C-alpha positions in Angstrom: 139.3 112.2 -2.5 141.7 113.9 0.0 144.3 115.8 -1.5 146.6 114.6 1.2 146.2 111.0 -0.1 147.6 112.1 -3.6 150.4 114.4 -2.5 151.7 112.3 0.4 155.5 112.0 0.9 156.9 108.6 0.6 157.5 106.9 3.6 161.0 105.6 4.3 161.4 102.0 5.3 163.4 101.7 8.6 164.6 98.8 10.5 162.3 99.7 13.3 159.1 100.0 11.2 160.0 96.5 9.7 160.5 95.1 13.4 157.4 96.5 14.5 155.4 94.9 11.5 156.9 91.5 12.3 157.5 88.6 10.1 154.8 89.2 7.6 155.8 93.0 7.1 155.7 92.3 3.3 152.3 90.8 3.5 151.2 94.0 5.3 152.7 96.3 2.9 151.1 94.6 0.0 147.7 95.2 1.8 148.4 98.7 2.3 149.2 99.3 -1.4 145.9 97.4 -2.5 143.9 99.6 -0.3 145.8 102.6 -1.3 144.8 102.2 -5.0 141.1 102.0 -4.0 139.4 105.4 -4.3 136.6 104.3 -1.8 139.1 104.5 1.2 140.1 108.1 0.2 136.4 109.1 1.0 135.2 110.4 4.3 131.8 109.0 5.8 130.7 111.1 8.6 128.8 113.5 6.6 126.9 110.7 4.6 123.4 109.5 5.8 123.2 106.0 7.7 122.2 104.1 4.4 125.1 105.8 2.5 127.5 104.9 4.9 126.4 101.2 5.2 126.7 101.1 1.3 130.0 102.6 1.3 131.2 100.2 3.9 130.0 97.3 2.1 131.6 98.6 -1.4 134.9 98.6 0.7 134.3 95.1 2.1 133.6 93.8 -1.5 136.7 95.5 -2.7 139.0 94.0 0.0 137.5 90.6 -0.5 138.2 90.5 -4.2 141.8 91.4 -4.0 144.2 88.4 -4.9 145.8 88.6 -1.4 142.3 88.2 0.2 141.1 85.4 -2.0 144.3 83.5 -1.2 143.8 84.0 2.5 140.3 82.6 2.3 141.6 79.4 0.6 144.5 79.4 3.4 141.7 79.7 6.0 139.9 76.6 4.7 143.2 74.4 4.6 143.9 72.8 7.9 147.3 73.7 10.0 148.5 76.7 7.9 151.4 77.9 10.1 151.3 81.7 10.5 147.9 82.0 9.5 146.8 83.7 12.6 149.4 86.1 12.6 148.8 87.0 9.0 145.1 87.4 9.6 146.0 89.9 12.5 148.2 91.8 10.1 145.4 92.0 7.8 143.1 93.2 10.4 145.3 95.8 11.7 145.7 97.4 8.3 142.2 97.4 7.3 141.1 98.8 10.6 143.6 101.5 10.2 142.2 102.3 6.9 138.5 102.2 8.3 137.5 100.8 11.5 134.0 100.0 10.1 135.2 98.2 7.2 137.5 96.1 9.4 134.7 95.2 11.7 132.4 94.3 9.1 134.9 92.3 7.5 135.6 90.6 10.9 131.9 89.6 11.1 131.9 87.9 7.6 135.2 86.3 7.7 136.1 86.1 11.5 132.8 85.3 13.1 130.6 83.6 10.4 133.7 82.3 8.7 135.2 81.5 11.9 132.1 79.4 13.0 132.1 77.4 10.0 135.7 76.7 9.8 136.2 75.9 13.5 132.9 74.1 14.0 132.1 72.5 10.6 133.3 69.6 8.8 135.5 69.8 5.4 132.4 69.4 3.1 130.7 72.1 5.1 133.6 74.5 4.7 133.8 74.2 1.1 130.0 74.6 0.8 129.3 77.5 3.4 132.6 79.5 3.4 134.5 79.4 0.3 131.7 80.9 -1.8 132.0 84.0 0.4 135.5 84.6 -1.4 133.6 84.7 -4.7 131.1 87.2 -3.3 128.3 84.6 -3.9 126.9 85.4 -0.5 128.0 86.9 2.9 127.3 85.7 6.4 126.5 86.9 9.9 127.0 85.4 13.5 123.8 85.0 15.7 124.8 84.0 19.2 123.9 86.9 21.6 120.2 86.9 22.6 118.1 89.7 24.1 118.1 87.7 27.5 121.6 86.0 27.2 124.8 87.7 26.0 128.0 86.2 27.7 126.0 83.3 29.1 125.7 81.3 25.9 124.9 78.0 27.7 121.6 79.6 28.7 120.4 80.8 25.3 116.7 80.1 24.4 116.7 79.9 20.6 115.5 76.1 19.8 116.5 73.6 17.1 114.2 70.7 17.0 115.1 67.7 14.7 112.2 66.4 12.5 113.3 62.9 11.4 110.2 62.7 9.0 111.6 65.3 6.6 115.2 65.1 8.0 115.3 69.0 9.0 115.9 71.1 11.9 113.3 73.4 13.0 114.7 76.8 14.1 112.5 78.8 16.4 112.4 81.8 18.6 110.0 80.7 21.3 110.1 84.2 23.4 111.1 87.6 23.2 114.2 87.0 25.3 115.3 84.5 22.6 115.6 87.1 19.8 119.1 87.3 18.3 120.3 90.8 18.8 123.1 93.0 17.6 123.7 90.9 14.7 126.4 92.5 12.4 125.6 92.4 8.6 121.9 91.5 9.6 120.2 93.6 6.8 122.6 92.8 4.0 123.9 89.2 4.8 122.5 86.1 3.2 123.4 83.3 5.8 123.7 83.2 9.6 125.5 80.9 11.7 123.1 80.5 14.7 123.6 79.1 17.9 120.4 77.2 19.4 119.6 74.5 21.8 119.5 71.3 19.9 116.8 68.7 20.8 116.7 65.3 19.3 114.0 62.7 20.3 112.9 65.0 23.4 116.5 65.3 24.7 118.5 68.4 25.0 122.0 68.2 23.7 123.0 71.7 24.4 124.0 74.7 22.1 125.0 73.9 18.5 125.7 76.0 15.6 123.5 75.9 12.4 123.6 77.6 9.1 120.4 79.2 8.6 119.3 81.2 5.2 118.2 84.6 6.0 117.6 86.2 2.4 118.6 85.1 -1.1 121.0 87.0 -3.4 118.2 89.2 -4.5 117.5 90.4 -0.8 114.2 88.2 -0.5 113.8 87.0 3.0 113.6 83.3 3.8 110.1 82.1 4.9 109.8 82.5 8.6 112.9 84.9 9.0 112.4 88.3 10.4 115.2 90.9 10.4 114.7 94.1 12.3 117.0 97.0 11.7 118.6 98.4 15.0 119.5 101.6 13.0 121.4 104.2 14.8 124.3 103.5 17.2 127.2 105.4 18.9 129.6 104.4 16.4 130.4 101.8 13.6 127.4 103.3 11.5 128.7 101.4 8.4 127.8 98.1 10.3 124.2 97.1 9.8 123.2 95.7 13.4 119.8 94.0 13.7 117.6 91.5 15.4 116.8 88.2 13.9 113.6 86.2 14.7 112.9 82.6 13.5 109.3 81.3 13.3 109.7 77.5 12.8 112.3 77.9 10.1 113.1 74.4 8.4 116.7 73.9 7.4 118.3 70.6 6.0 119.9 68.1 8.4 123.3 69.0 6.8 123.1 72.6 8.0 124.1 71.5 11.4 127.9 72.3 11.7 129.0 68.9 12.8 132.5 69.0 14.1 131.5 68.4 17.8 127.9 66.8 17.0 125.7 65.2 14.3 122.2 64.0 13.9 121.7 60.9 11.7 118.7 60.7 9.0 116.8 58.6 11.6 117.4 61.0 14.5 120.4 59.6 16.4 122.7 62.2 17.8 126.4 61.5 18.0 129.5 63.3 19.1 133.2 62.6 19.7 132.7 64.5 23.1 130.2 62.7 25.4 130.1 64.9 28.2 127.6 67.8 27.3 129.6 70.5 29.4 132.9 69.4 27.9 131.3 69.5 24.4 130.0 73.1 24.9 133.3 74.3 26.3 135.2 72.8 23.2 132.8 74.7 20.8 133.3 78.1 22.5 137.1 77.4 22.7 137.2 76.9 19.2 136.0 80.4 18.5 138.8 81.9 20.6 140.9 83.5 17.9 138.4 86.2 17.4 139.0 87.5 20.6 142.5 88.2 19.5 141.3 90.1 16.5 139.4 92.5 18.9 142.9 93.2 20.6 144.3 94.1 17.3 141.4 96.3 16.3 141.7 98.2 19.6 145.4 98.5 19.0 144.7 100.0 15.5 142.8 102.6 17.0 145.3 103.5 19.7 148.1 103.8 17.1 146.0 106.2 14.8 145.0 108.4 17.7 148.6 108.5 19.0 150.0 109.3 15.4 147.5 112.2 15.3 148.0 113.6 18.9 151.9 113.3 18.9 152.3 114.9 15.5 149.9 117.8 16.5 151.8 118.2 19.8 155.1 118.6 17.9 153.5 121.2 15.6 151.2 123.1 17.7 152.9 126.0 20.0 151.4 127.7 23.0 152.9 129.5 26.1 156.6 129.7 26.9 159.1 131.9 28.7 158.4 135.6 28.9 159.5 137.4 26.0 160.5 134.3 24.1 158.7 132.3 21.4 156.0 130.1 22.4 157.0 126.4 22.8 155.6 123.3 21.2 152.9 121.8 23.6 154.8 118.4 23.7 157.2 120.3 25.9 154.7 120.9 28.6 155.1 118.2 31.1 151.3 117.4 31.3 151.2 116.8 27.7 153.9 114.2 27.5 152.9 112.6 30.8 149.4 112.0 29.2 150.5 110.7 25.8 153.7 108.7 26.3 152.5 105.8 28.5 149.9 105.1 25.9 152.5 104.9 23.2 154.5 102.5 25.4 151.3 100.4 25.8 150.6 100.3 22.1 154.3 99.1 21.6 153.8 96.3 24.4 150.6 95.4 22.7 152.2 95.0 19.4 154.6 92.5 20.6 152.0 90.7 22.9 149.6 90.2 20.3 152.4 88.7 18.0 153.3 86.3 21.0 149.8 85.4 21.6 149.2 84.7 17.8 152.4 82.4 17.6 151.0 80.4 20.5 147.6 80.1 18.9 149.4 79.1 15.5 151.3 76.4 17.4 148.5 75.1 19.3 146.3 74.9 16.1 149.1 73.4 14.0 150.0 70.9 16.5 146.4 69.5 16.6 145.9 70.4 20.2 142.3 71.3 21.3 141.7 74.8 22.5 139.5 73.5 25.1 142.6 71.8 26.8 144.7 74.9 26.9 142.8 77.2 29.7 145.9 79.4 29.9 145.8 80.4 26.4 141.8 81.0 26.6 142.5 83.2 29.8 145.4 85.0 27.9 143.0 85.8 25.0 140.2 87.0 27.3 142.5 89.2 29.4 144.3 90.7 26.5 140.9 91.6 24.9 139.7 93.2 28.2 142.9 95.1 28.8 143.5 96.3 25.2 140.0 97.6 24.6 140.0 99.4 28.0 143.5 100.8 27.1 142.0 101.8 23.7 139.2 104.0 25.3 141.6 105.5 27.9 144.2 106.4 25.2 141.7 107.9 22.6 140.2 110.1 25.3 143.7 111.3 26.2 144.5 112.0 22.5 141.3 113.8 22.1 141.9 116.1 25.2 145.6 116.6 24.2 144.5 117.9 20.8 142.1 120.5 22.2 139.3 121.9 20.0 141.0 120.5 16.9 140.6 116.9 18.4 136.9 117.5 18.8 136.5 118.0 15.0 135.3 114.9 13.0 137.8 115.8 10.2 140.5 114.9 12.6 139.6 111.4 12.9 139.9 111.0 16.8 136.2 111.4 17.5 135.1 108.8 15.0 137.8 106.5 16.5 136.4 106.9 20.1 132.7 106.3 18.8 133.8 103.3 16.6 135.7 101.5 19.3 133.6 102.2 22.4 131.7 99.0 21.8 134.8 97.0 22.0 134.7 96.7 25.6 131.5 94.9 25.5 132.1 93.0 22.1 132.0 89.2 22.6 131.4 89.8 26.2 131.4 92.4 28.8 135.2 92.9 29.9 134.5 92.3 33.4 133.2 88.8 32.4 136.3 88.1 30.1 138.4 88.8 33.4 136.7 85.9 35.0 138.0 83.2 32.8 140.0 81.4 35.5 138.1 78.5 36.8 134.5 79.2 37.9 132.7 76.2 39.6 128.9 76.9 39.7 128.6 75.1 43.0 130.5 77.8 44.6 128.9 80.7 42.8 128.2 82.7 45.9 131.9 82.4 47.0 133.1 83.3 43.6 130.8 86.3 43.3 131.7 87.6 46.6 135.6 88.0 45.6 135.1 89.2 42.0 136.8 92.4 42.6 139.9 90.6 43.6 139.5 88.1 40.6 139.3 90.8 38.1 142.2 92.7 39.7 144.2 89.5 39.6 143.4 88.8 36.0 144.6 92.3 34.9 147.8 92.0 36.8 148.5 88.9 34.9 147.9 90.4 31.7 150.2 93.4 32.7 152.9 91.1 33.4 152.7 89.4 30.2 152.7 92.6 28.1 155.7 93.6 29.9 157.5 90.4 29.7 156.7 90.2 26.0 157.9 93.7 25.5 161.3 93.1 27.3 161.7 90.0 25.3 161.1 91.8 22.1 163.7 94.3 23.2 166.2 91.6 23.9 165.5 90.1 20.5 165.7 93.3 18.5 168.6 92.9 16.1 169.6 96.8 15.6 171.3 98.4 18.4 169.7 101.8 18.0 166.3 100.4 17.6 166.9 98.2 20.8 168.0 101.3 22.7 164.9 103.2 21.7 162.7 100.2 22.6 164.4 99.9 26.0 163.2 103.4 27.0 159.6 102.6 26.0 159.8 99.3 27.7 161.0 100.7 30.9 158.4 103.2 30.7 155.6 100.9 30.3 156.8 98.9 33.4 157.1 102.0 35.4 153.7 103.2 34.4 152.1 99.8 35.2 153.6 100.0 38.8 152.6 103.7 39.0 148.9 102.9 38.3 148.6 100.4 41.0 150.7 102.3 43.5 147.7 102.4 45.9 147.6 98.7 46.1 151.3 98.2 46.6 151.2 100.9 49.4 148.3 99.2 51.2 150.0 96.0 51.2 153.3 97.6 52.1 155.3 96.5 48.9 156.0 100.4 48.5 156.8 103.1 51.2 155.7 106.5 50.5 159.4 107.5 49.6 159.5 104.6 46.9 156.1 105.7 45.5 157.5 109.3 45.0 160.6 107.7 43.4 158.5 105.8 40.9 156.5 108.9 40.2 159.6 110.9 39.5 161.0 108.0 37.3 157.9 108.2 35.4 157.9 111.8 34.7 161.6 111.6 33.6 161.1 108.6 31.2 158.1 110.4 29.5 160.3 113.5 29.0 163.1 111.5 27.5 161.2 109.8 25.0 158.9 112.7 24.0 161.1 113.7 20.9 161.7 110.0 19.8 157.8 109.5 20.0 157.9 111.2 16.5 160.0 108.4 15.1 157.9 105.7 16.7 154.6 106.9 15.4 156.1 107.3 11.8 157.4 103.7 12.2 153.9 102.4 12.7 153.7 102.9 9.0 150.2 104.0 8.7 149.9 105.8 5.3 148.5 109.4 5.0 145.4 108.2 3.3 144.6 106.2 6.5 145.4 109.1 8.9 143.5 111.7 6.9 143.7 114.2 9.9 144.7 117.7 8.8 146.4 118.3 12.3 148.6 115.4 11.7 150.0 117.0 8.5 147.6 115.5 6.0 146.2 118.4 3.9 142.6 118.5 3.1 140.9 121.1 1.0 137.6 120.8 3.0 139.3 121.8 6.2 142.3 124.0 5.2 141.9 125.7 8.7 142.9 122.4 10.5 146.3 121.9 8.7 149.4 121.7 10.9 152.6 120.7 9.2 154.5 117.8 10.8 158.2 117.9 11.8 159.8 114.8 10.2 161.8 112.7 12.7 165.5 112.9 12.4 167.0 110.5 9.8 168.1 107.3 11.4 171.3 105.5 10.9 169.3 102.2 10.7 167.2 103.4 7.7 166.8 100.8 5.0 167.1 101.5 1.2 163.9 102.8 -0.1 161.4 99.6 -0.8 160.8 99.7 -4.6 158.1 97.2 -4.8 154.3 97.7 -4.5 154.5 99.8 -1.4 157.1 102.5 -2.8 154.4 105.2 -2.8 153.0 104.8 0.7 
């Protein structure tokens, strides 16, 4: 156990930290406390073997799933029209990923992907049968959509599901190498898979549908006809056991077809509330849209951790300075604050934008609206996923470089965060594909393909605008003047940086002159300088507990790496501080 976890100074609750946590701040605090109590989360995993890392991750997942808060969350997920459920889920995701990204991703596979398929594509009886037992740890699941030959193009998957009316069973089969299900998380430990396959009934193909396929029993014995191949080592997320699934005419009961959008009677008659196959397929995929928002929050959690570490180190580490005078903190160097502050502003923008997107999603689901009919919401989710995961990659690289050699050491978390989150840019579809969710008429594919550069640029511009709008709205709604003043600076910085990044395009199209472009650059430099000291307060108000931060260079002592410890200057006390919370989170 890290000594920093047991000697951590209590974190003062401030109005800004509560505002950043949002409506469900108490829920997030309770989760933080539940995780803090667990010894498993105080361990490091980078010096363990692959199998040991996987076992540790699974133990962490089991612990989280058994907490009262999580068990209640399972039941809320099964209940229809739970207002605020998406927002609470994202709060849960952020806190767990801050403690351990691998645990957050693995839990996301079991609850978000497998669970999301059952909840959003199944009927009430199937939800009770195939998902509620997960909360009692009777079994865990996996999500099998991607194939060797088809990733983002789900419509073209090759796995087959033939209905046999004589036995009232579906026959799930992998007809060729390109049909093998790949990169399946929880593949080597999970019991059931939600498998997407081309449904054929009486010789007629009905398009992709989702089936629950048994993979192994509770004792680990493989189901007949199922082969699972371990993909073993990856760049990161070593605790997630990715593998390949192959099906050799596996028979499953008729009831294992998740039947919200399509069902087959005992005698082999297919029926669906959506007659058009294309519309039906779009509705199925649209129902899974909320998982993309979870990826945005996972990326944001990685950004916040990296920034906490880099900002605190930058306020402690000293180097260079005026001749014959003390060296200055490296945060005083223009290149240091110019590299870090825009990322901090972007993390704040994403905080408010994901909250806005979650509220939109909650309203749609609670209102009974079909996500398939809300193309703007689907585009927002896809664009946010692309923007946030790219932003995460850029942010963590800057944090690594701004912390020098110390940032290269695994003890200081940033290398692990980089490796764990690099895959996010291709999770659930390559980001370039995500940015193409406008309309795409296949009849005009060549025309569409010839202007994809413009399409993706336009999509990013749309997401940039949304993040800035939501940041500005959050500033306007902030109830405490002091906090509002602070957020205003970062909001202006975010907007200025967005324009600065695209100044080449603005100059090409004569929206800017060389003179105004220079003025924007000067404004960016000045705003970064103005907020560099207040950045300490902001990263403190992210409320990530020391046992999650772990990094010695961020002021969390570790006897294994005493050479890496740098004390962290505390932010100046804020007039907006709240009285210390005396509930379950008082020792965070």
